[in-house]
C-alpha positions as CSV (number, residue, x, y, z in Angstrom):
1,X,-34.3,-32.9,24.8
2,X,-30.6,-31.8,25.3
3,X,-30.3,-29.8,22.0
4,X,-33.7,-28.3,22.3
5,X,-33.1,-27.2,25.9
6,X,-29.7,-25.8,25.0
7,X,-31.3,-23.8,22.1
8,X,-34.1,-22.6,24.4
9,X,-31.5,-21.6,27.0
10,X,-29.6,-19.5,24.5
11,X,-32.7,-18.0,23.0
12,X,-34.3,-17.1,26.4
13,X,-31.0,-15.8,27.8
14,X,-30.6,-13.5,24.7
15,X,-34.2,-12.2,24.9
16,X,-33.8,-11.5,28.7
17,X,-30.5,-9.7,28.0
18,X,-32.2,-7.5,25.3
19,X,-35.3,-6.5,27.3
20,X,-34.4,-7.0,30.9
21,X,-33.0,-3.6,31.8
22,X,-36.4,-2.1,31.0
23,X,-38.3,-4.6,33.1
24,X,-36.0,-4.7,36.1
25,X,-35.9,-0.9,36.5
26,X,-38.2,-0.7,39.5
27,X,-38.0,3.1,39.7
28,X,-39.2,3.8,36.2
29,X,-40.7,0.8,34.4
30,X,-39.9,0.4,30.7
31,X,-37.2,3.1,30.9
32,X,-33.4,2.8,31.5
33,X,-30.8,5.4,31.4
34,X,-33.2,8.0,30.0
35,X,-34.2,5.7,27.1
36,X,-37.8,4.5,26.9
37,X,-38.5,1.1,25.3
38,X,-41.3,2.5,23.1
39,X,-38.9,5.3,21.9
40,X,-36.3,2.7,21.0
41,X,-38.9,0.8,18.9
42,X,-39.7,4.1,17.2
43,X,-36.0,4.6,16.3
44,X,-35.9,1.0,15.0
45,X,-38.9,1.8,12.7
46,X,-37.4,5.1,11.5
47,X,-33.8,3.9,11.0
48,X,-33.5,0.1,11.7
49,X,-29.7,-0.2,12.1
50,X,-29.2,2.9,14.2
51,X,-32.2,1.8,16.4
52,X,-30.9,-1.7,16.7
53,X,-27.4,-0.4,17.5
54,X,-28.8,1.7,20.4
55,X,-31.1,-1.1,21.5
56,X,-28.4,-3.8,21.6
57,X,-26.0,-1.6,23.6
58,X,-28.4,-0.5,26.3
59,X,-27.9,-3.5,28.6
60,X,-24.1,-2.7,28.6
61,X,-24.5,0.9,29.8
62,X,-23.7,0.4,33.5
63,X,-20.0,0.6,34.1
64,X,-18.6,-1.7,36.8
65,X,-15.8,0.9,37.5
66,X,-18.5,3.3,38.7
67,X,-18.6,1.5,42.0
68,X,-15.0,2.5,42.6
69,X,-14.8,6.0,41.2
70,X,-18.4,7.4,41.0
71,X,-20.4,5.8,43.8
72,X,-18.4,7.5,46.7
73,X,-19.2,10.9,45.2
74,X,-22.9,10.4,44.7
75,X,-25.1,11.8,47.5
76,X,-28.0,9.3,47.0
77,X,-26.2,6.0,46.7
78,X,-29.3,3.8,47.1
79,X,-31.1,5.5,44.2
80,X,-28.0,5.2,42.1
81,X,-27.8,1.4,42.8
82,X,-31.5,0.8,42.3
83,X,-31.9,2.9,39.2
84,X,-28.7,2.2,37.3
85,X,-26.8,-0.9,38.7
86,X,-29.7,-3.2,39.7
87,X,-31.5,-3.3,36.3
88,X,-28.3,-4.3,34.5
89,X,-27.1,-6.8,37.1
90,X,-30.5,-8.5,37.3
91,X,-30.8,-8.6,33.6
92,X,-27.5,-10.3,33.0
93,X,-27.9,-12.5,36.2
94,X,-31.3,-13.8,35.1
95,X,-30.0,-14.2,31.5
96,X,-27.2,-16.4,32.8
97,X,-29.5,-18.2,35.4
98,X,-32.1,-19.1,32.8
99,X,-29.5,-20.2,30.3
100,X,-27.7,-22.3,33.0
101,X,-31.0,-23.9,34.1
102,X,-31.8,-25.0,30.6
103,X,-28.3,-26.2,29.5
104,X,-27.8,-28.3,32.6
105,X,-24.5,-28.2,34.4
106,X,-22.3,-25.5,36.0
107,X,-19.6,-25.7,33.3
108,X,-22.2,-25.6,30.5
109,X,-24.0,-22.7,32.3
110,X,-20.7,-20.8,32.5
111,X,-19.9,-21.6,28.8
112,X,-23.3,-20.8,27.4
113,X,-23.6,-17.6,29.6
114,X,-20.4,-16.5,28.0
115,X,-21.8,-17.4,24.5
116,X,-24.9,-15.2,25.2
117,X,-22.8,-12.2,26.1
118,X,-20.4,-12.8,23.2
119,X,-23.3,-13.0,20.8
120,X,-24.8,-9.8,22.0
121,X,-21.4,-7.9,21.8
122,X,-20.9,-9.2,18.2
123,X,-24.4,-8.3,17.3
124,X,-23.9,-4.8,18.8
125,X,-20.7,-4.4,16.8
126,X,-22.3,-5.5,13.6
127,X,-25.2,-3.0,14.1
128,X,-22.6,-0.3,14.9
129,X,-20.6,-0.9,11.7
130,X,-23.8,-1.0,9.6
131,X,-25.2,2.1,11.2
132,X,-22.0,4.1,10.8
133,X,-21.3,4.6,14.5
134,X,-17.8,5.7,15.5
135,X,-16.3,2.4,16.7
136,X,-12.9,4.0,17.2
137,X,-14.5,6.3,19.8
138,X,-16.2,3.4,21.5
139,X,-13.1,1.3,21.9
140,X,-10.2,3.7,22.0
141,X,-11.4,7.0,23.5
142,X,-14.2,5.6,25.6
143,X,-12.7,2.2,26.6
144,X,-13.4,3.0,30.2
145,X,-17.2,3.0,29.7
146,X,-17.2,0.3,27.0
147,X,-14.9,-2.1,29.0
148,X,-16.7,-1.4,32.2
149,X,-20.1,-2.1,30.7
150,X,-18.9,-5.4,29.1
151,X,-17.2,-6.4,32.4
152,X,-20.4,-5.7,34.4
153,X,-22.4,-7.9,32.0
154,X,-19.8,-10.6,31.9
155,X,-19.5,-10.7,35.7
156,X,-23.3,-10.9,36.2
157,X,-24.1,-13.4,33.5
158,X,-21.3,-15.8,34.6
159,X,-22.5,-15.8,38.2
160,X,-26.1,-16.5,37.0
161,X,-24.9,-19.2,34.5
162,X,-22.9,-21.0,37.1
163,X,-25.7,-20.9,39.7
164,X,-28.4,-21.9,37.2
165,X,-26.2,-24.7,35.8
166,X,-25.4,-26.0,39.3
167,X,-29.0,-26.1,40.2
168,X,-30.1,-27.9,37.1
169,X,-27.1,-30.2,37.2
170,X,-28.0,-31.2,40.8
171,X,-31.6,-31.8,39.9
172,X,-30.6,-33.8,36.8
173,X,-28.3,-36.0,38.9
174,X,-31.0,-36.6,41.5
175,X,-33.4,-37.6,38.8
176,X,-30.9,-40.0,37.3
177,X,-30.3,-41.7,40.7
178,X,-34.1,-42.2,41.1
179,X,-34.5,-44.0,37.8
180,X,-34.4,-47.8,38.1
181,X,-31.9,-49.5,36.2
């Protein structure tokens, strides 16, 4: 059961990380940052690697640094938080939470939450290279946005992973204590 639940935790965490921003956007369902889920699937059909590059990067679009530099200047802060921050935070939090619940244990939840985000960053980079995207721009000229997006995801998934792992670890320990023997 351990290997299967670990595999399922990684699989479900990855699926939630891919699709979550579209489902957790309560203001405009199936749309995030001006990108519609059906439009992205259309791009994948027309040009698979360019579409997969865009699709794999969308859940990294919110920049954690925007809380410090952008949020004070925005007139409608609540709308900004609900429409841009909350979908990304909830996506990565639930990705980590589900992963942590299935891998059992806070340390394992933390580790496998990190593995999920690492896998998606590597996958995004592979699609970027294959599609011919300008990686130099992403990491050198635009490090503020790229780094902030990855930090937002990392912060959120690790919180979810630790909480999910702690919950499942506590339940597992209680079940072991109840068993005779």
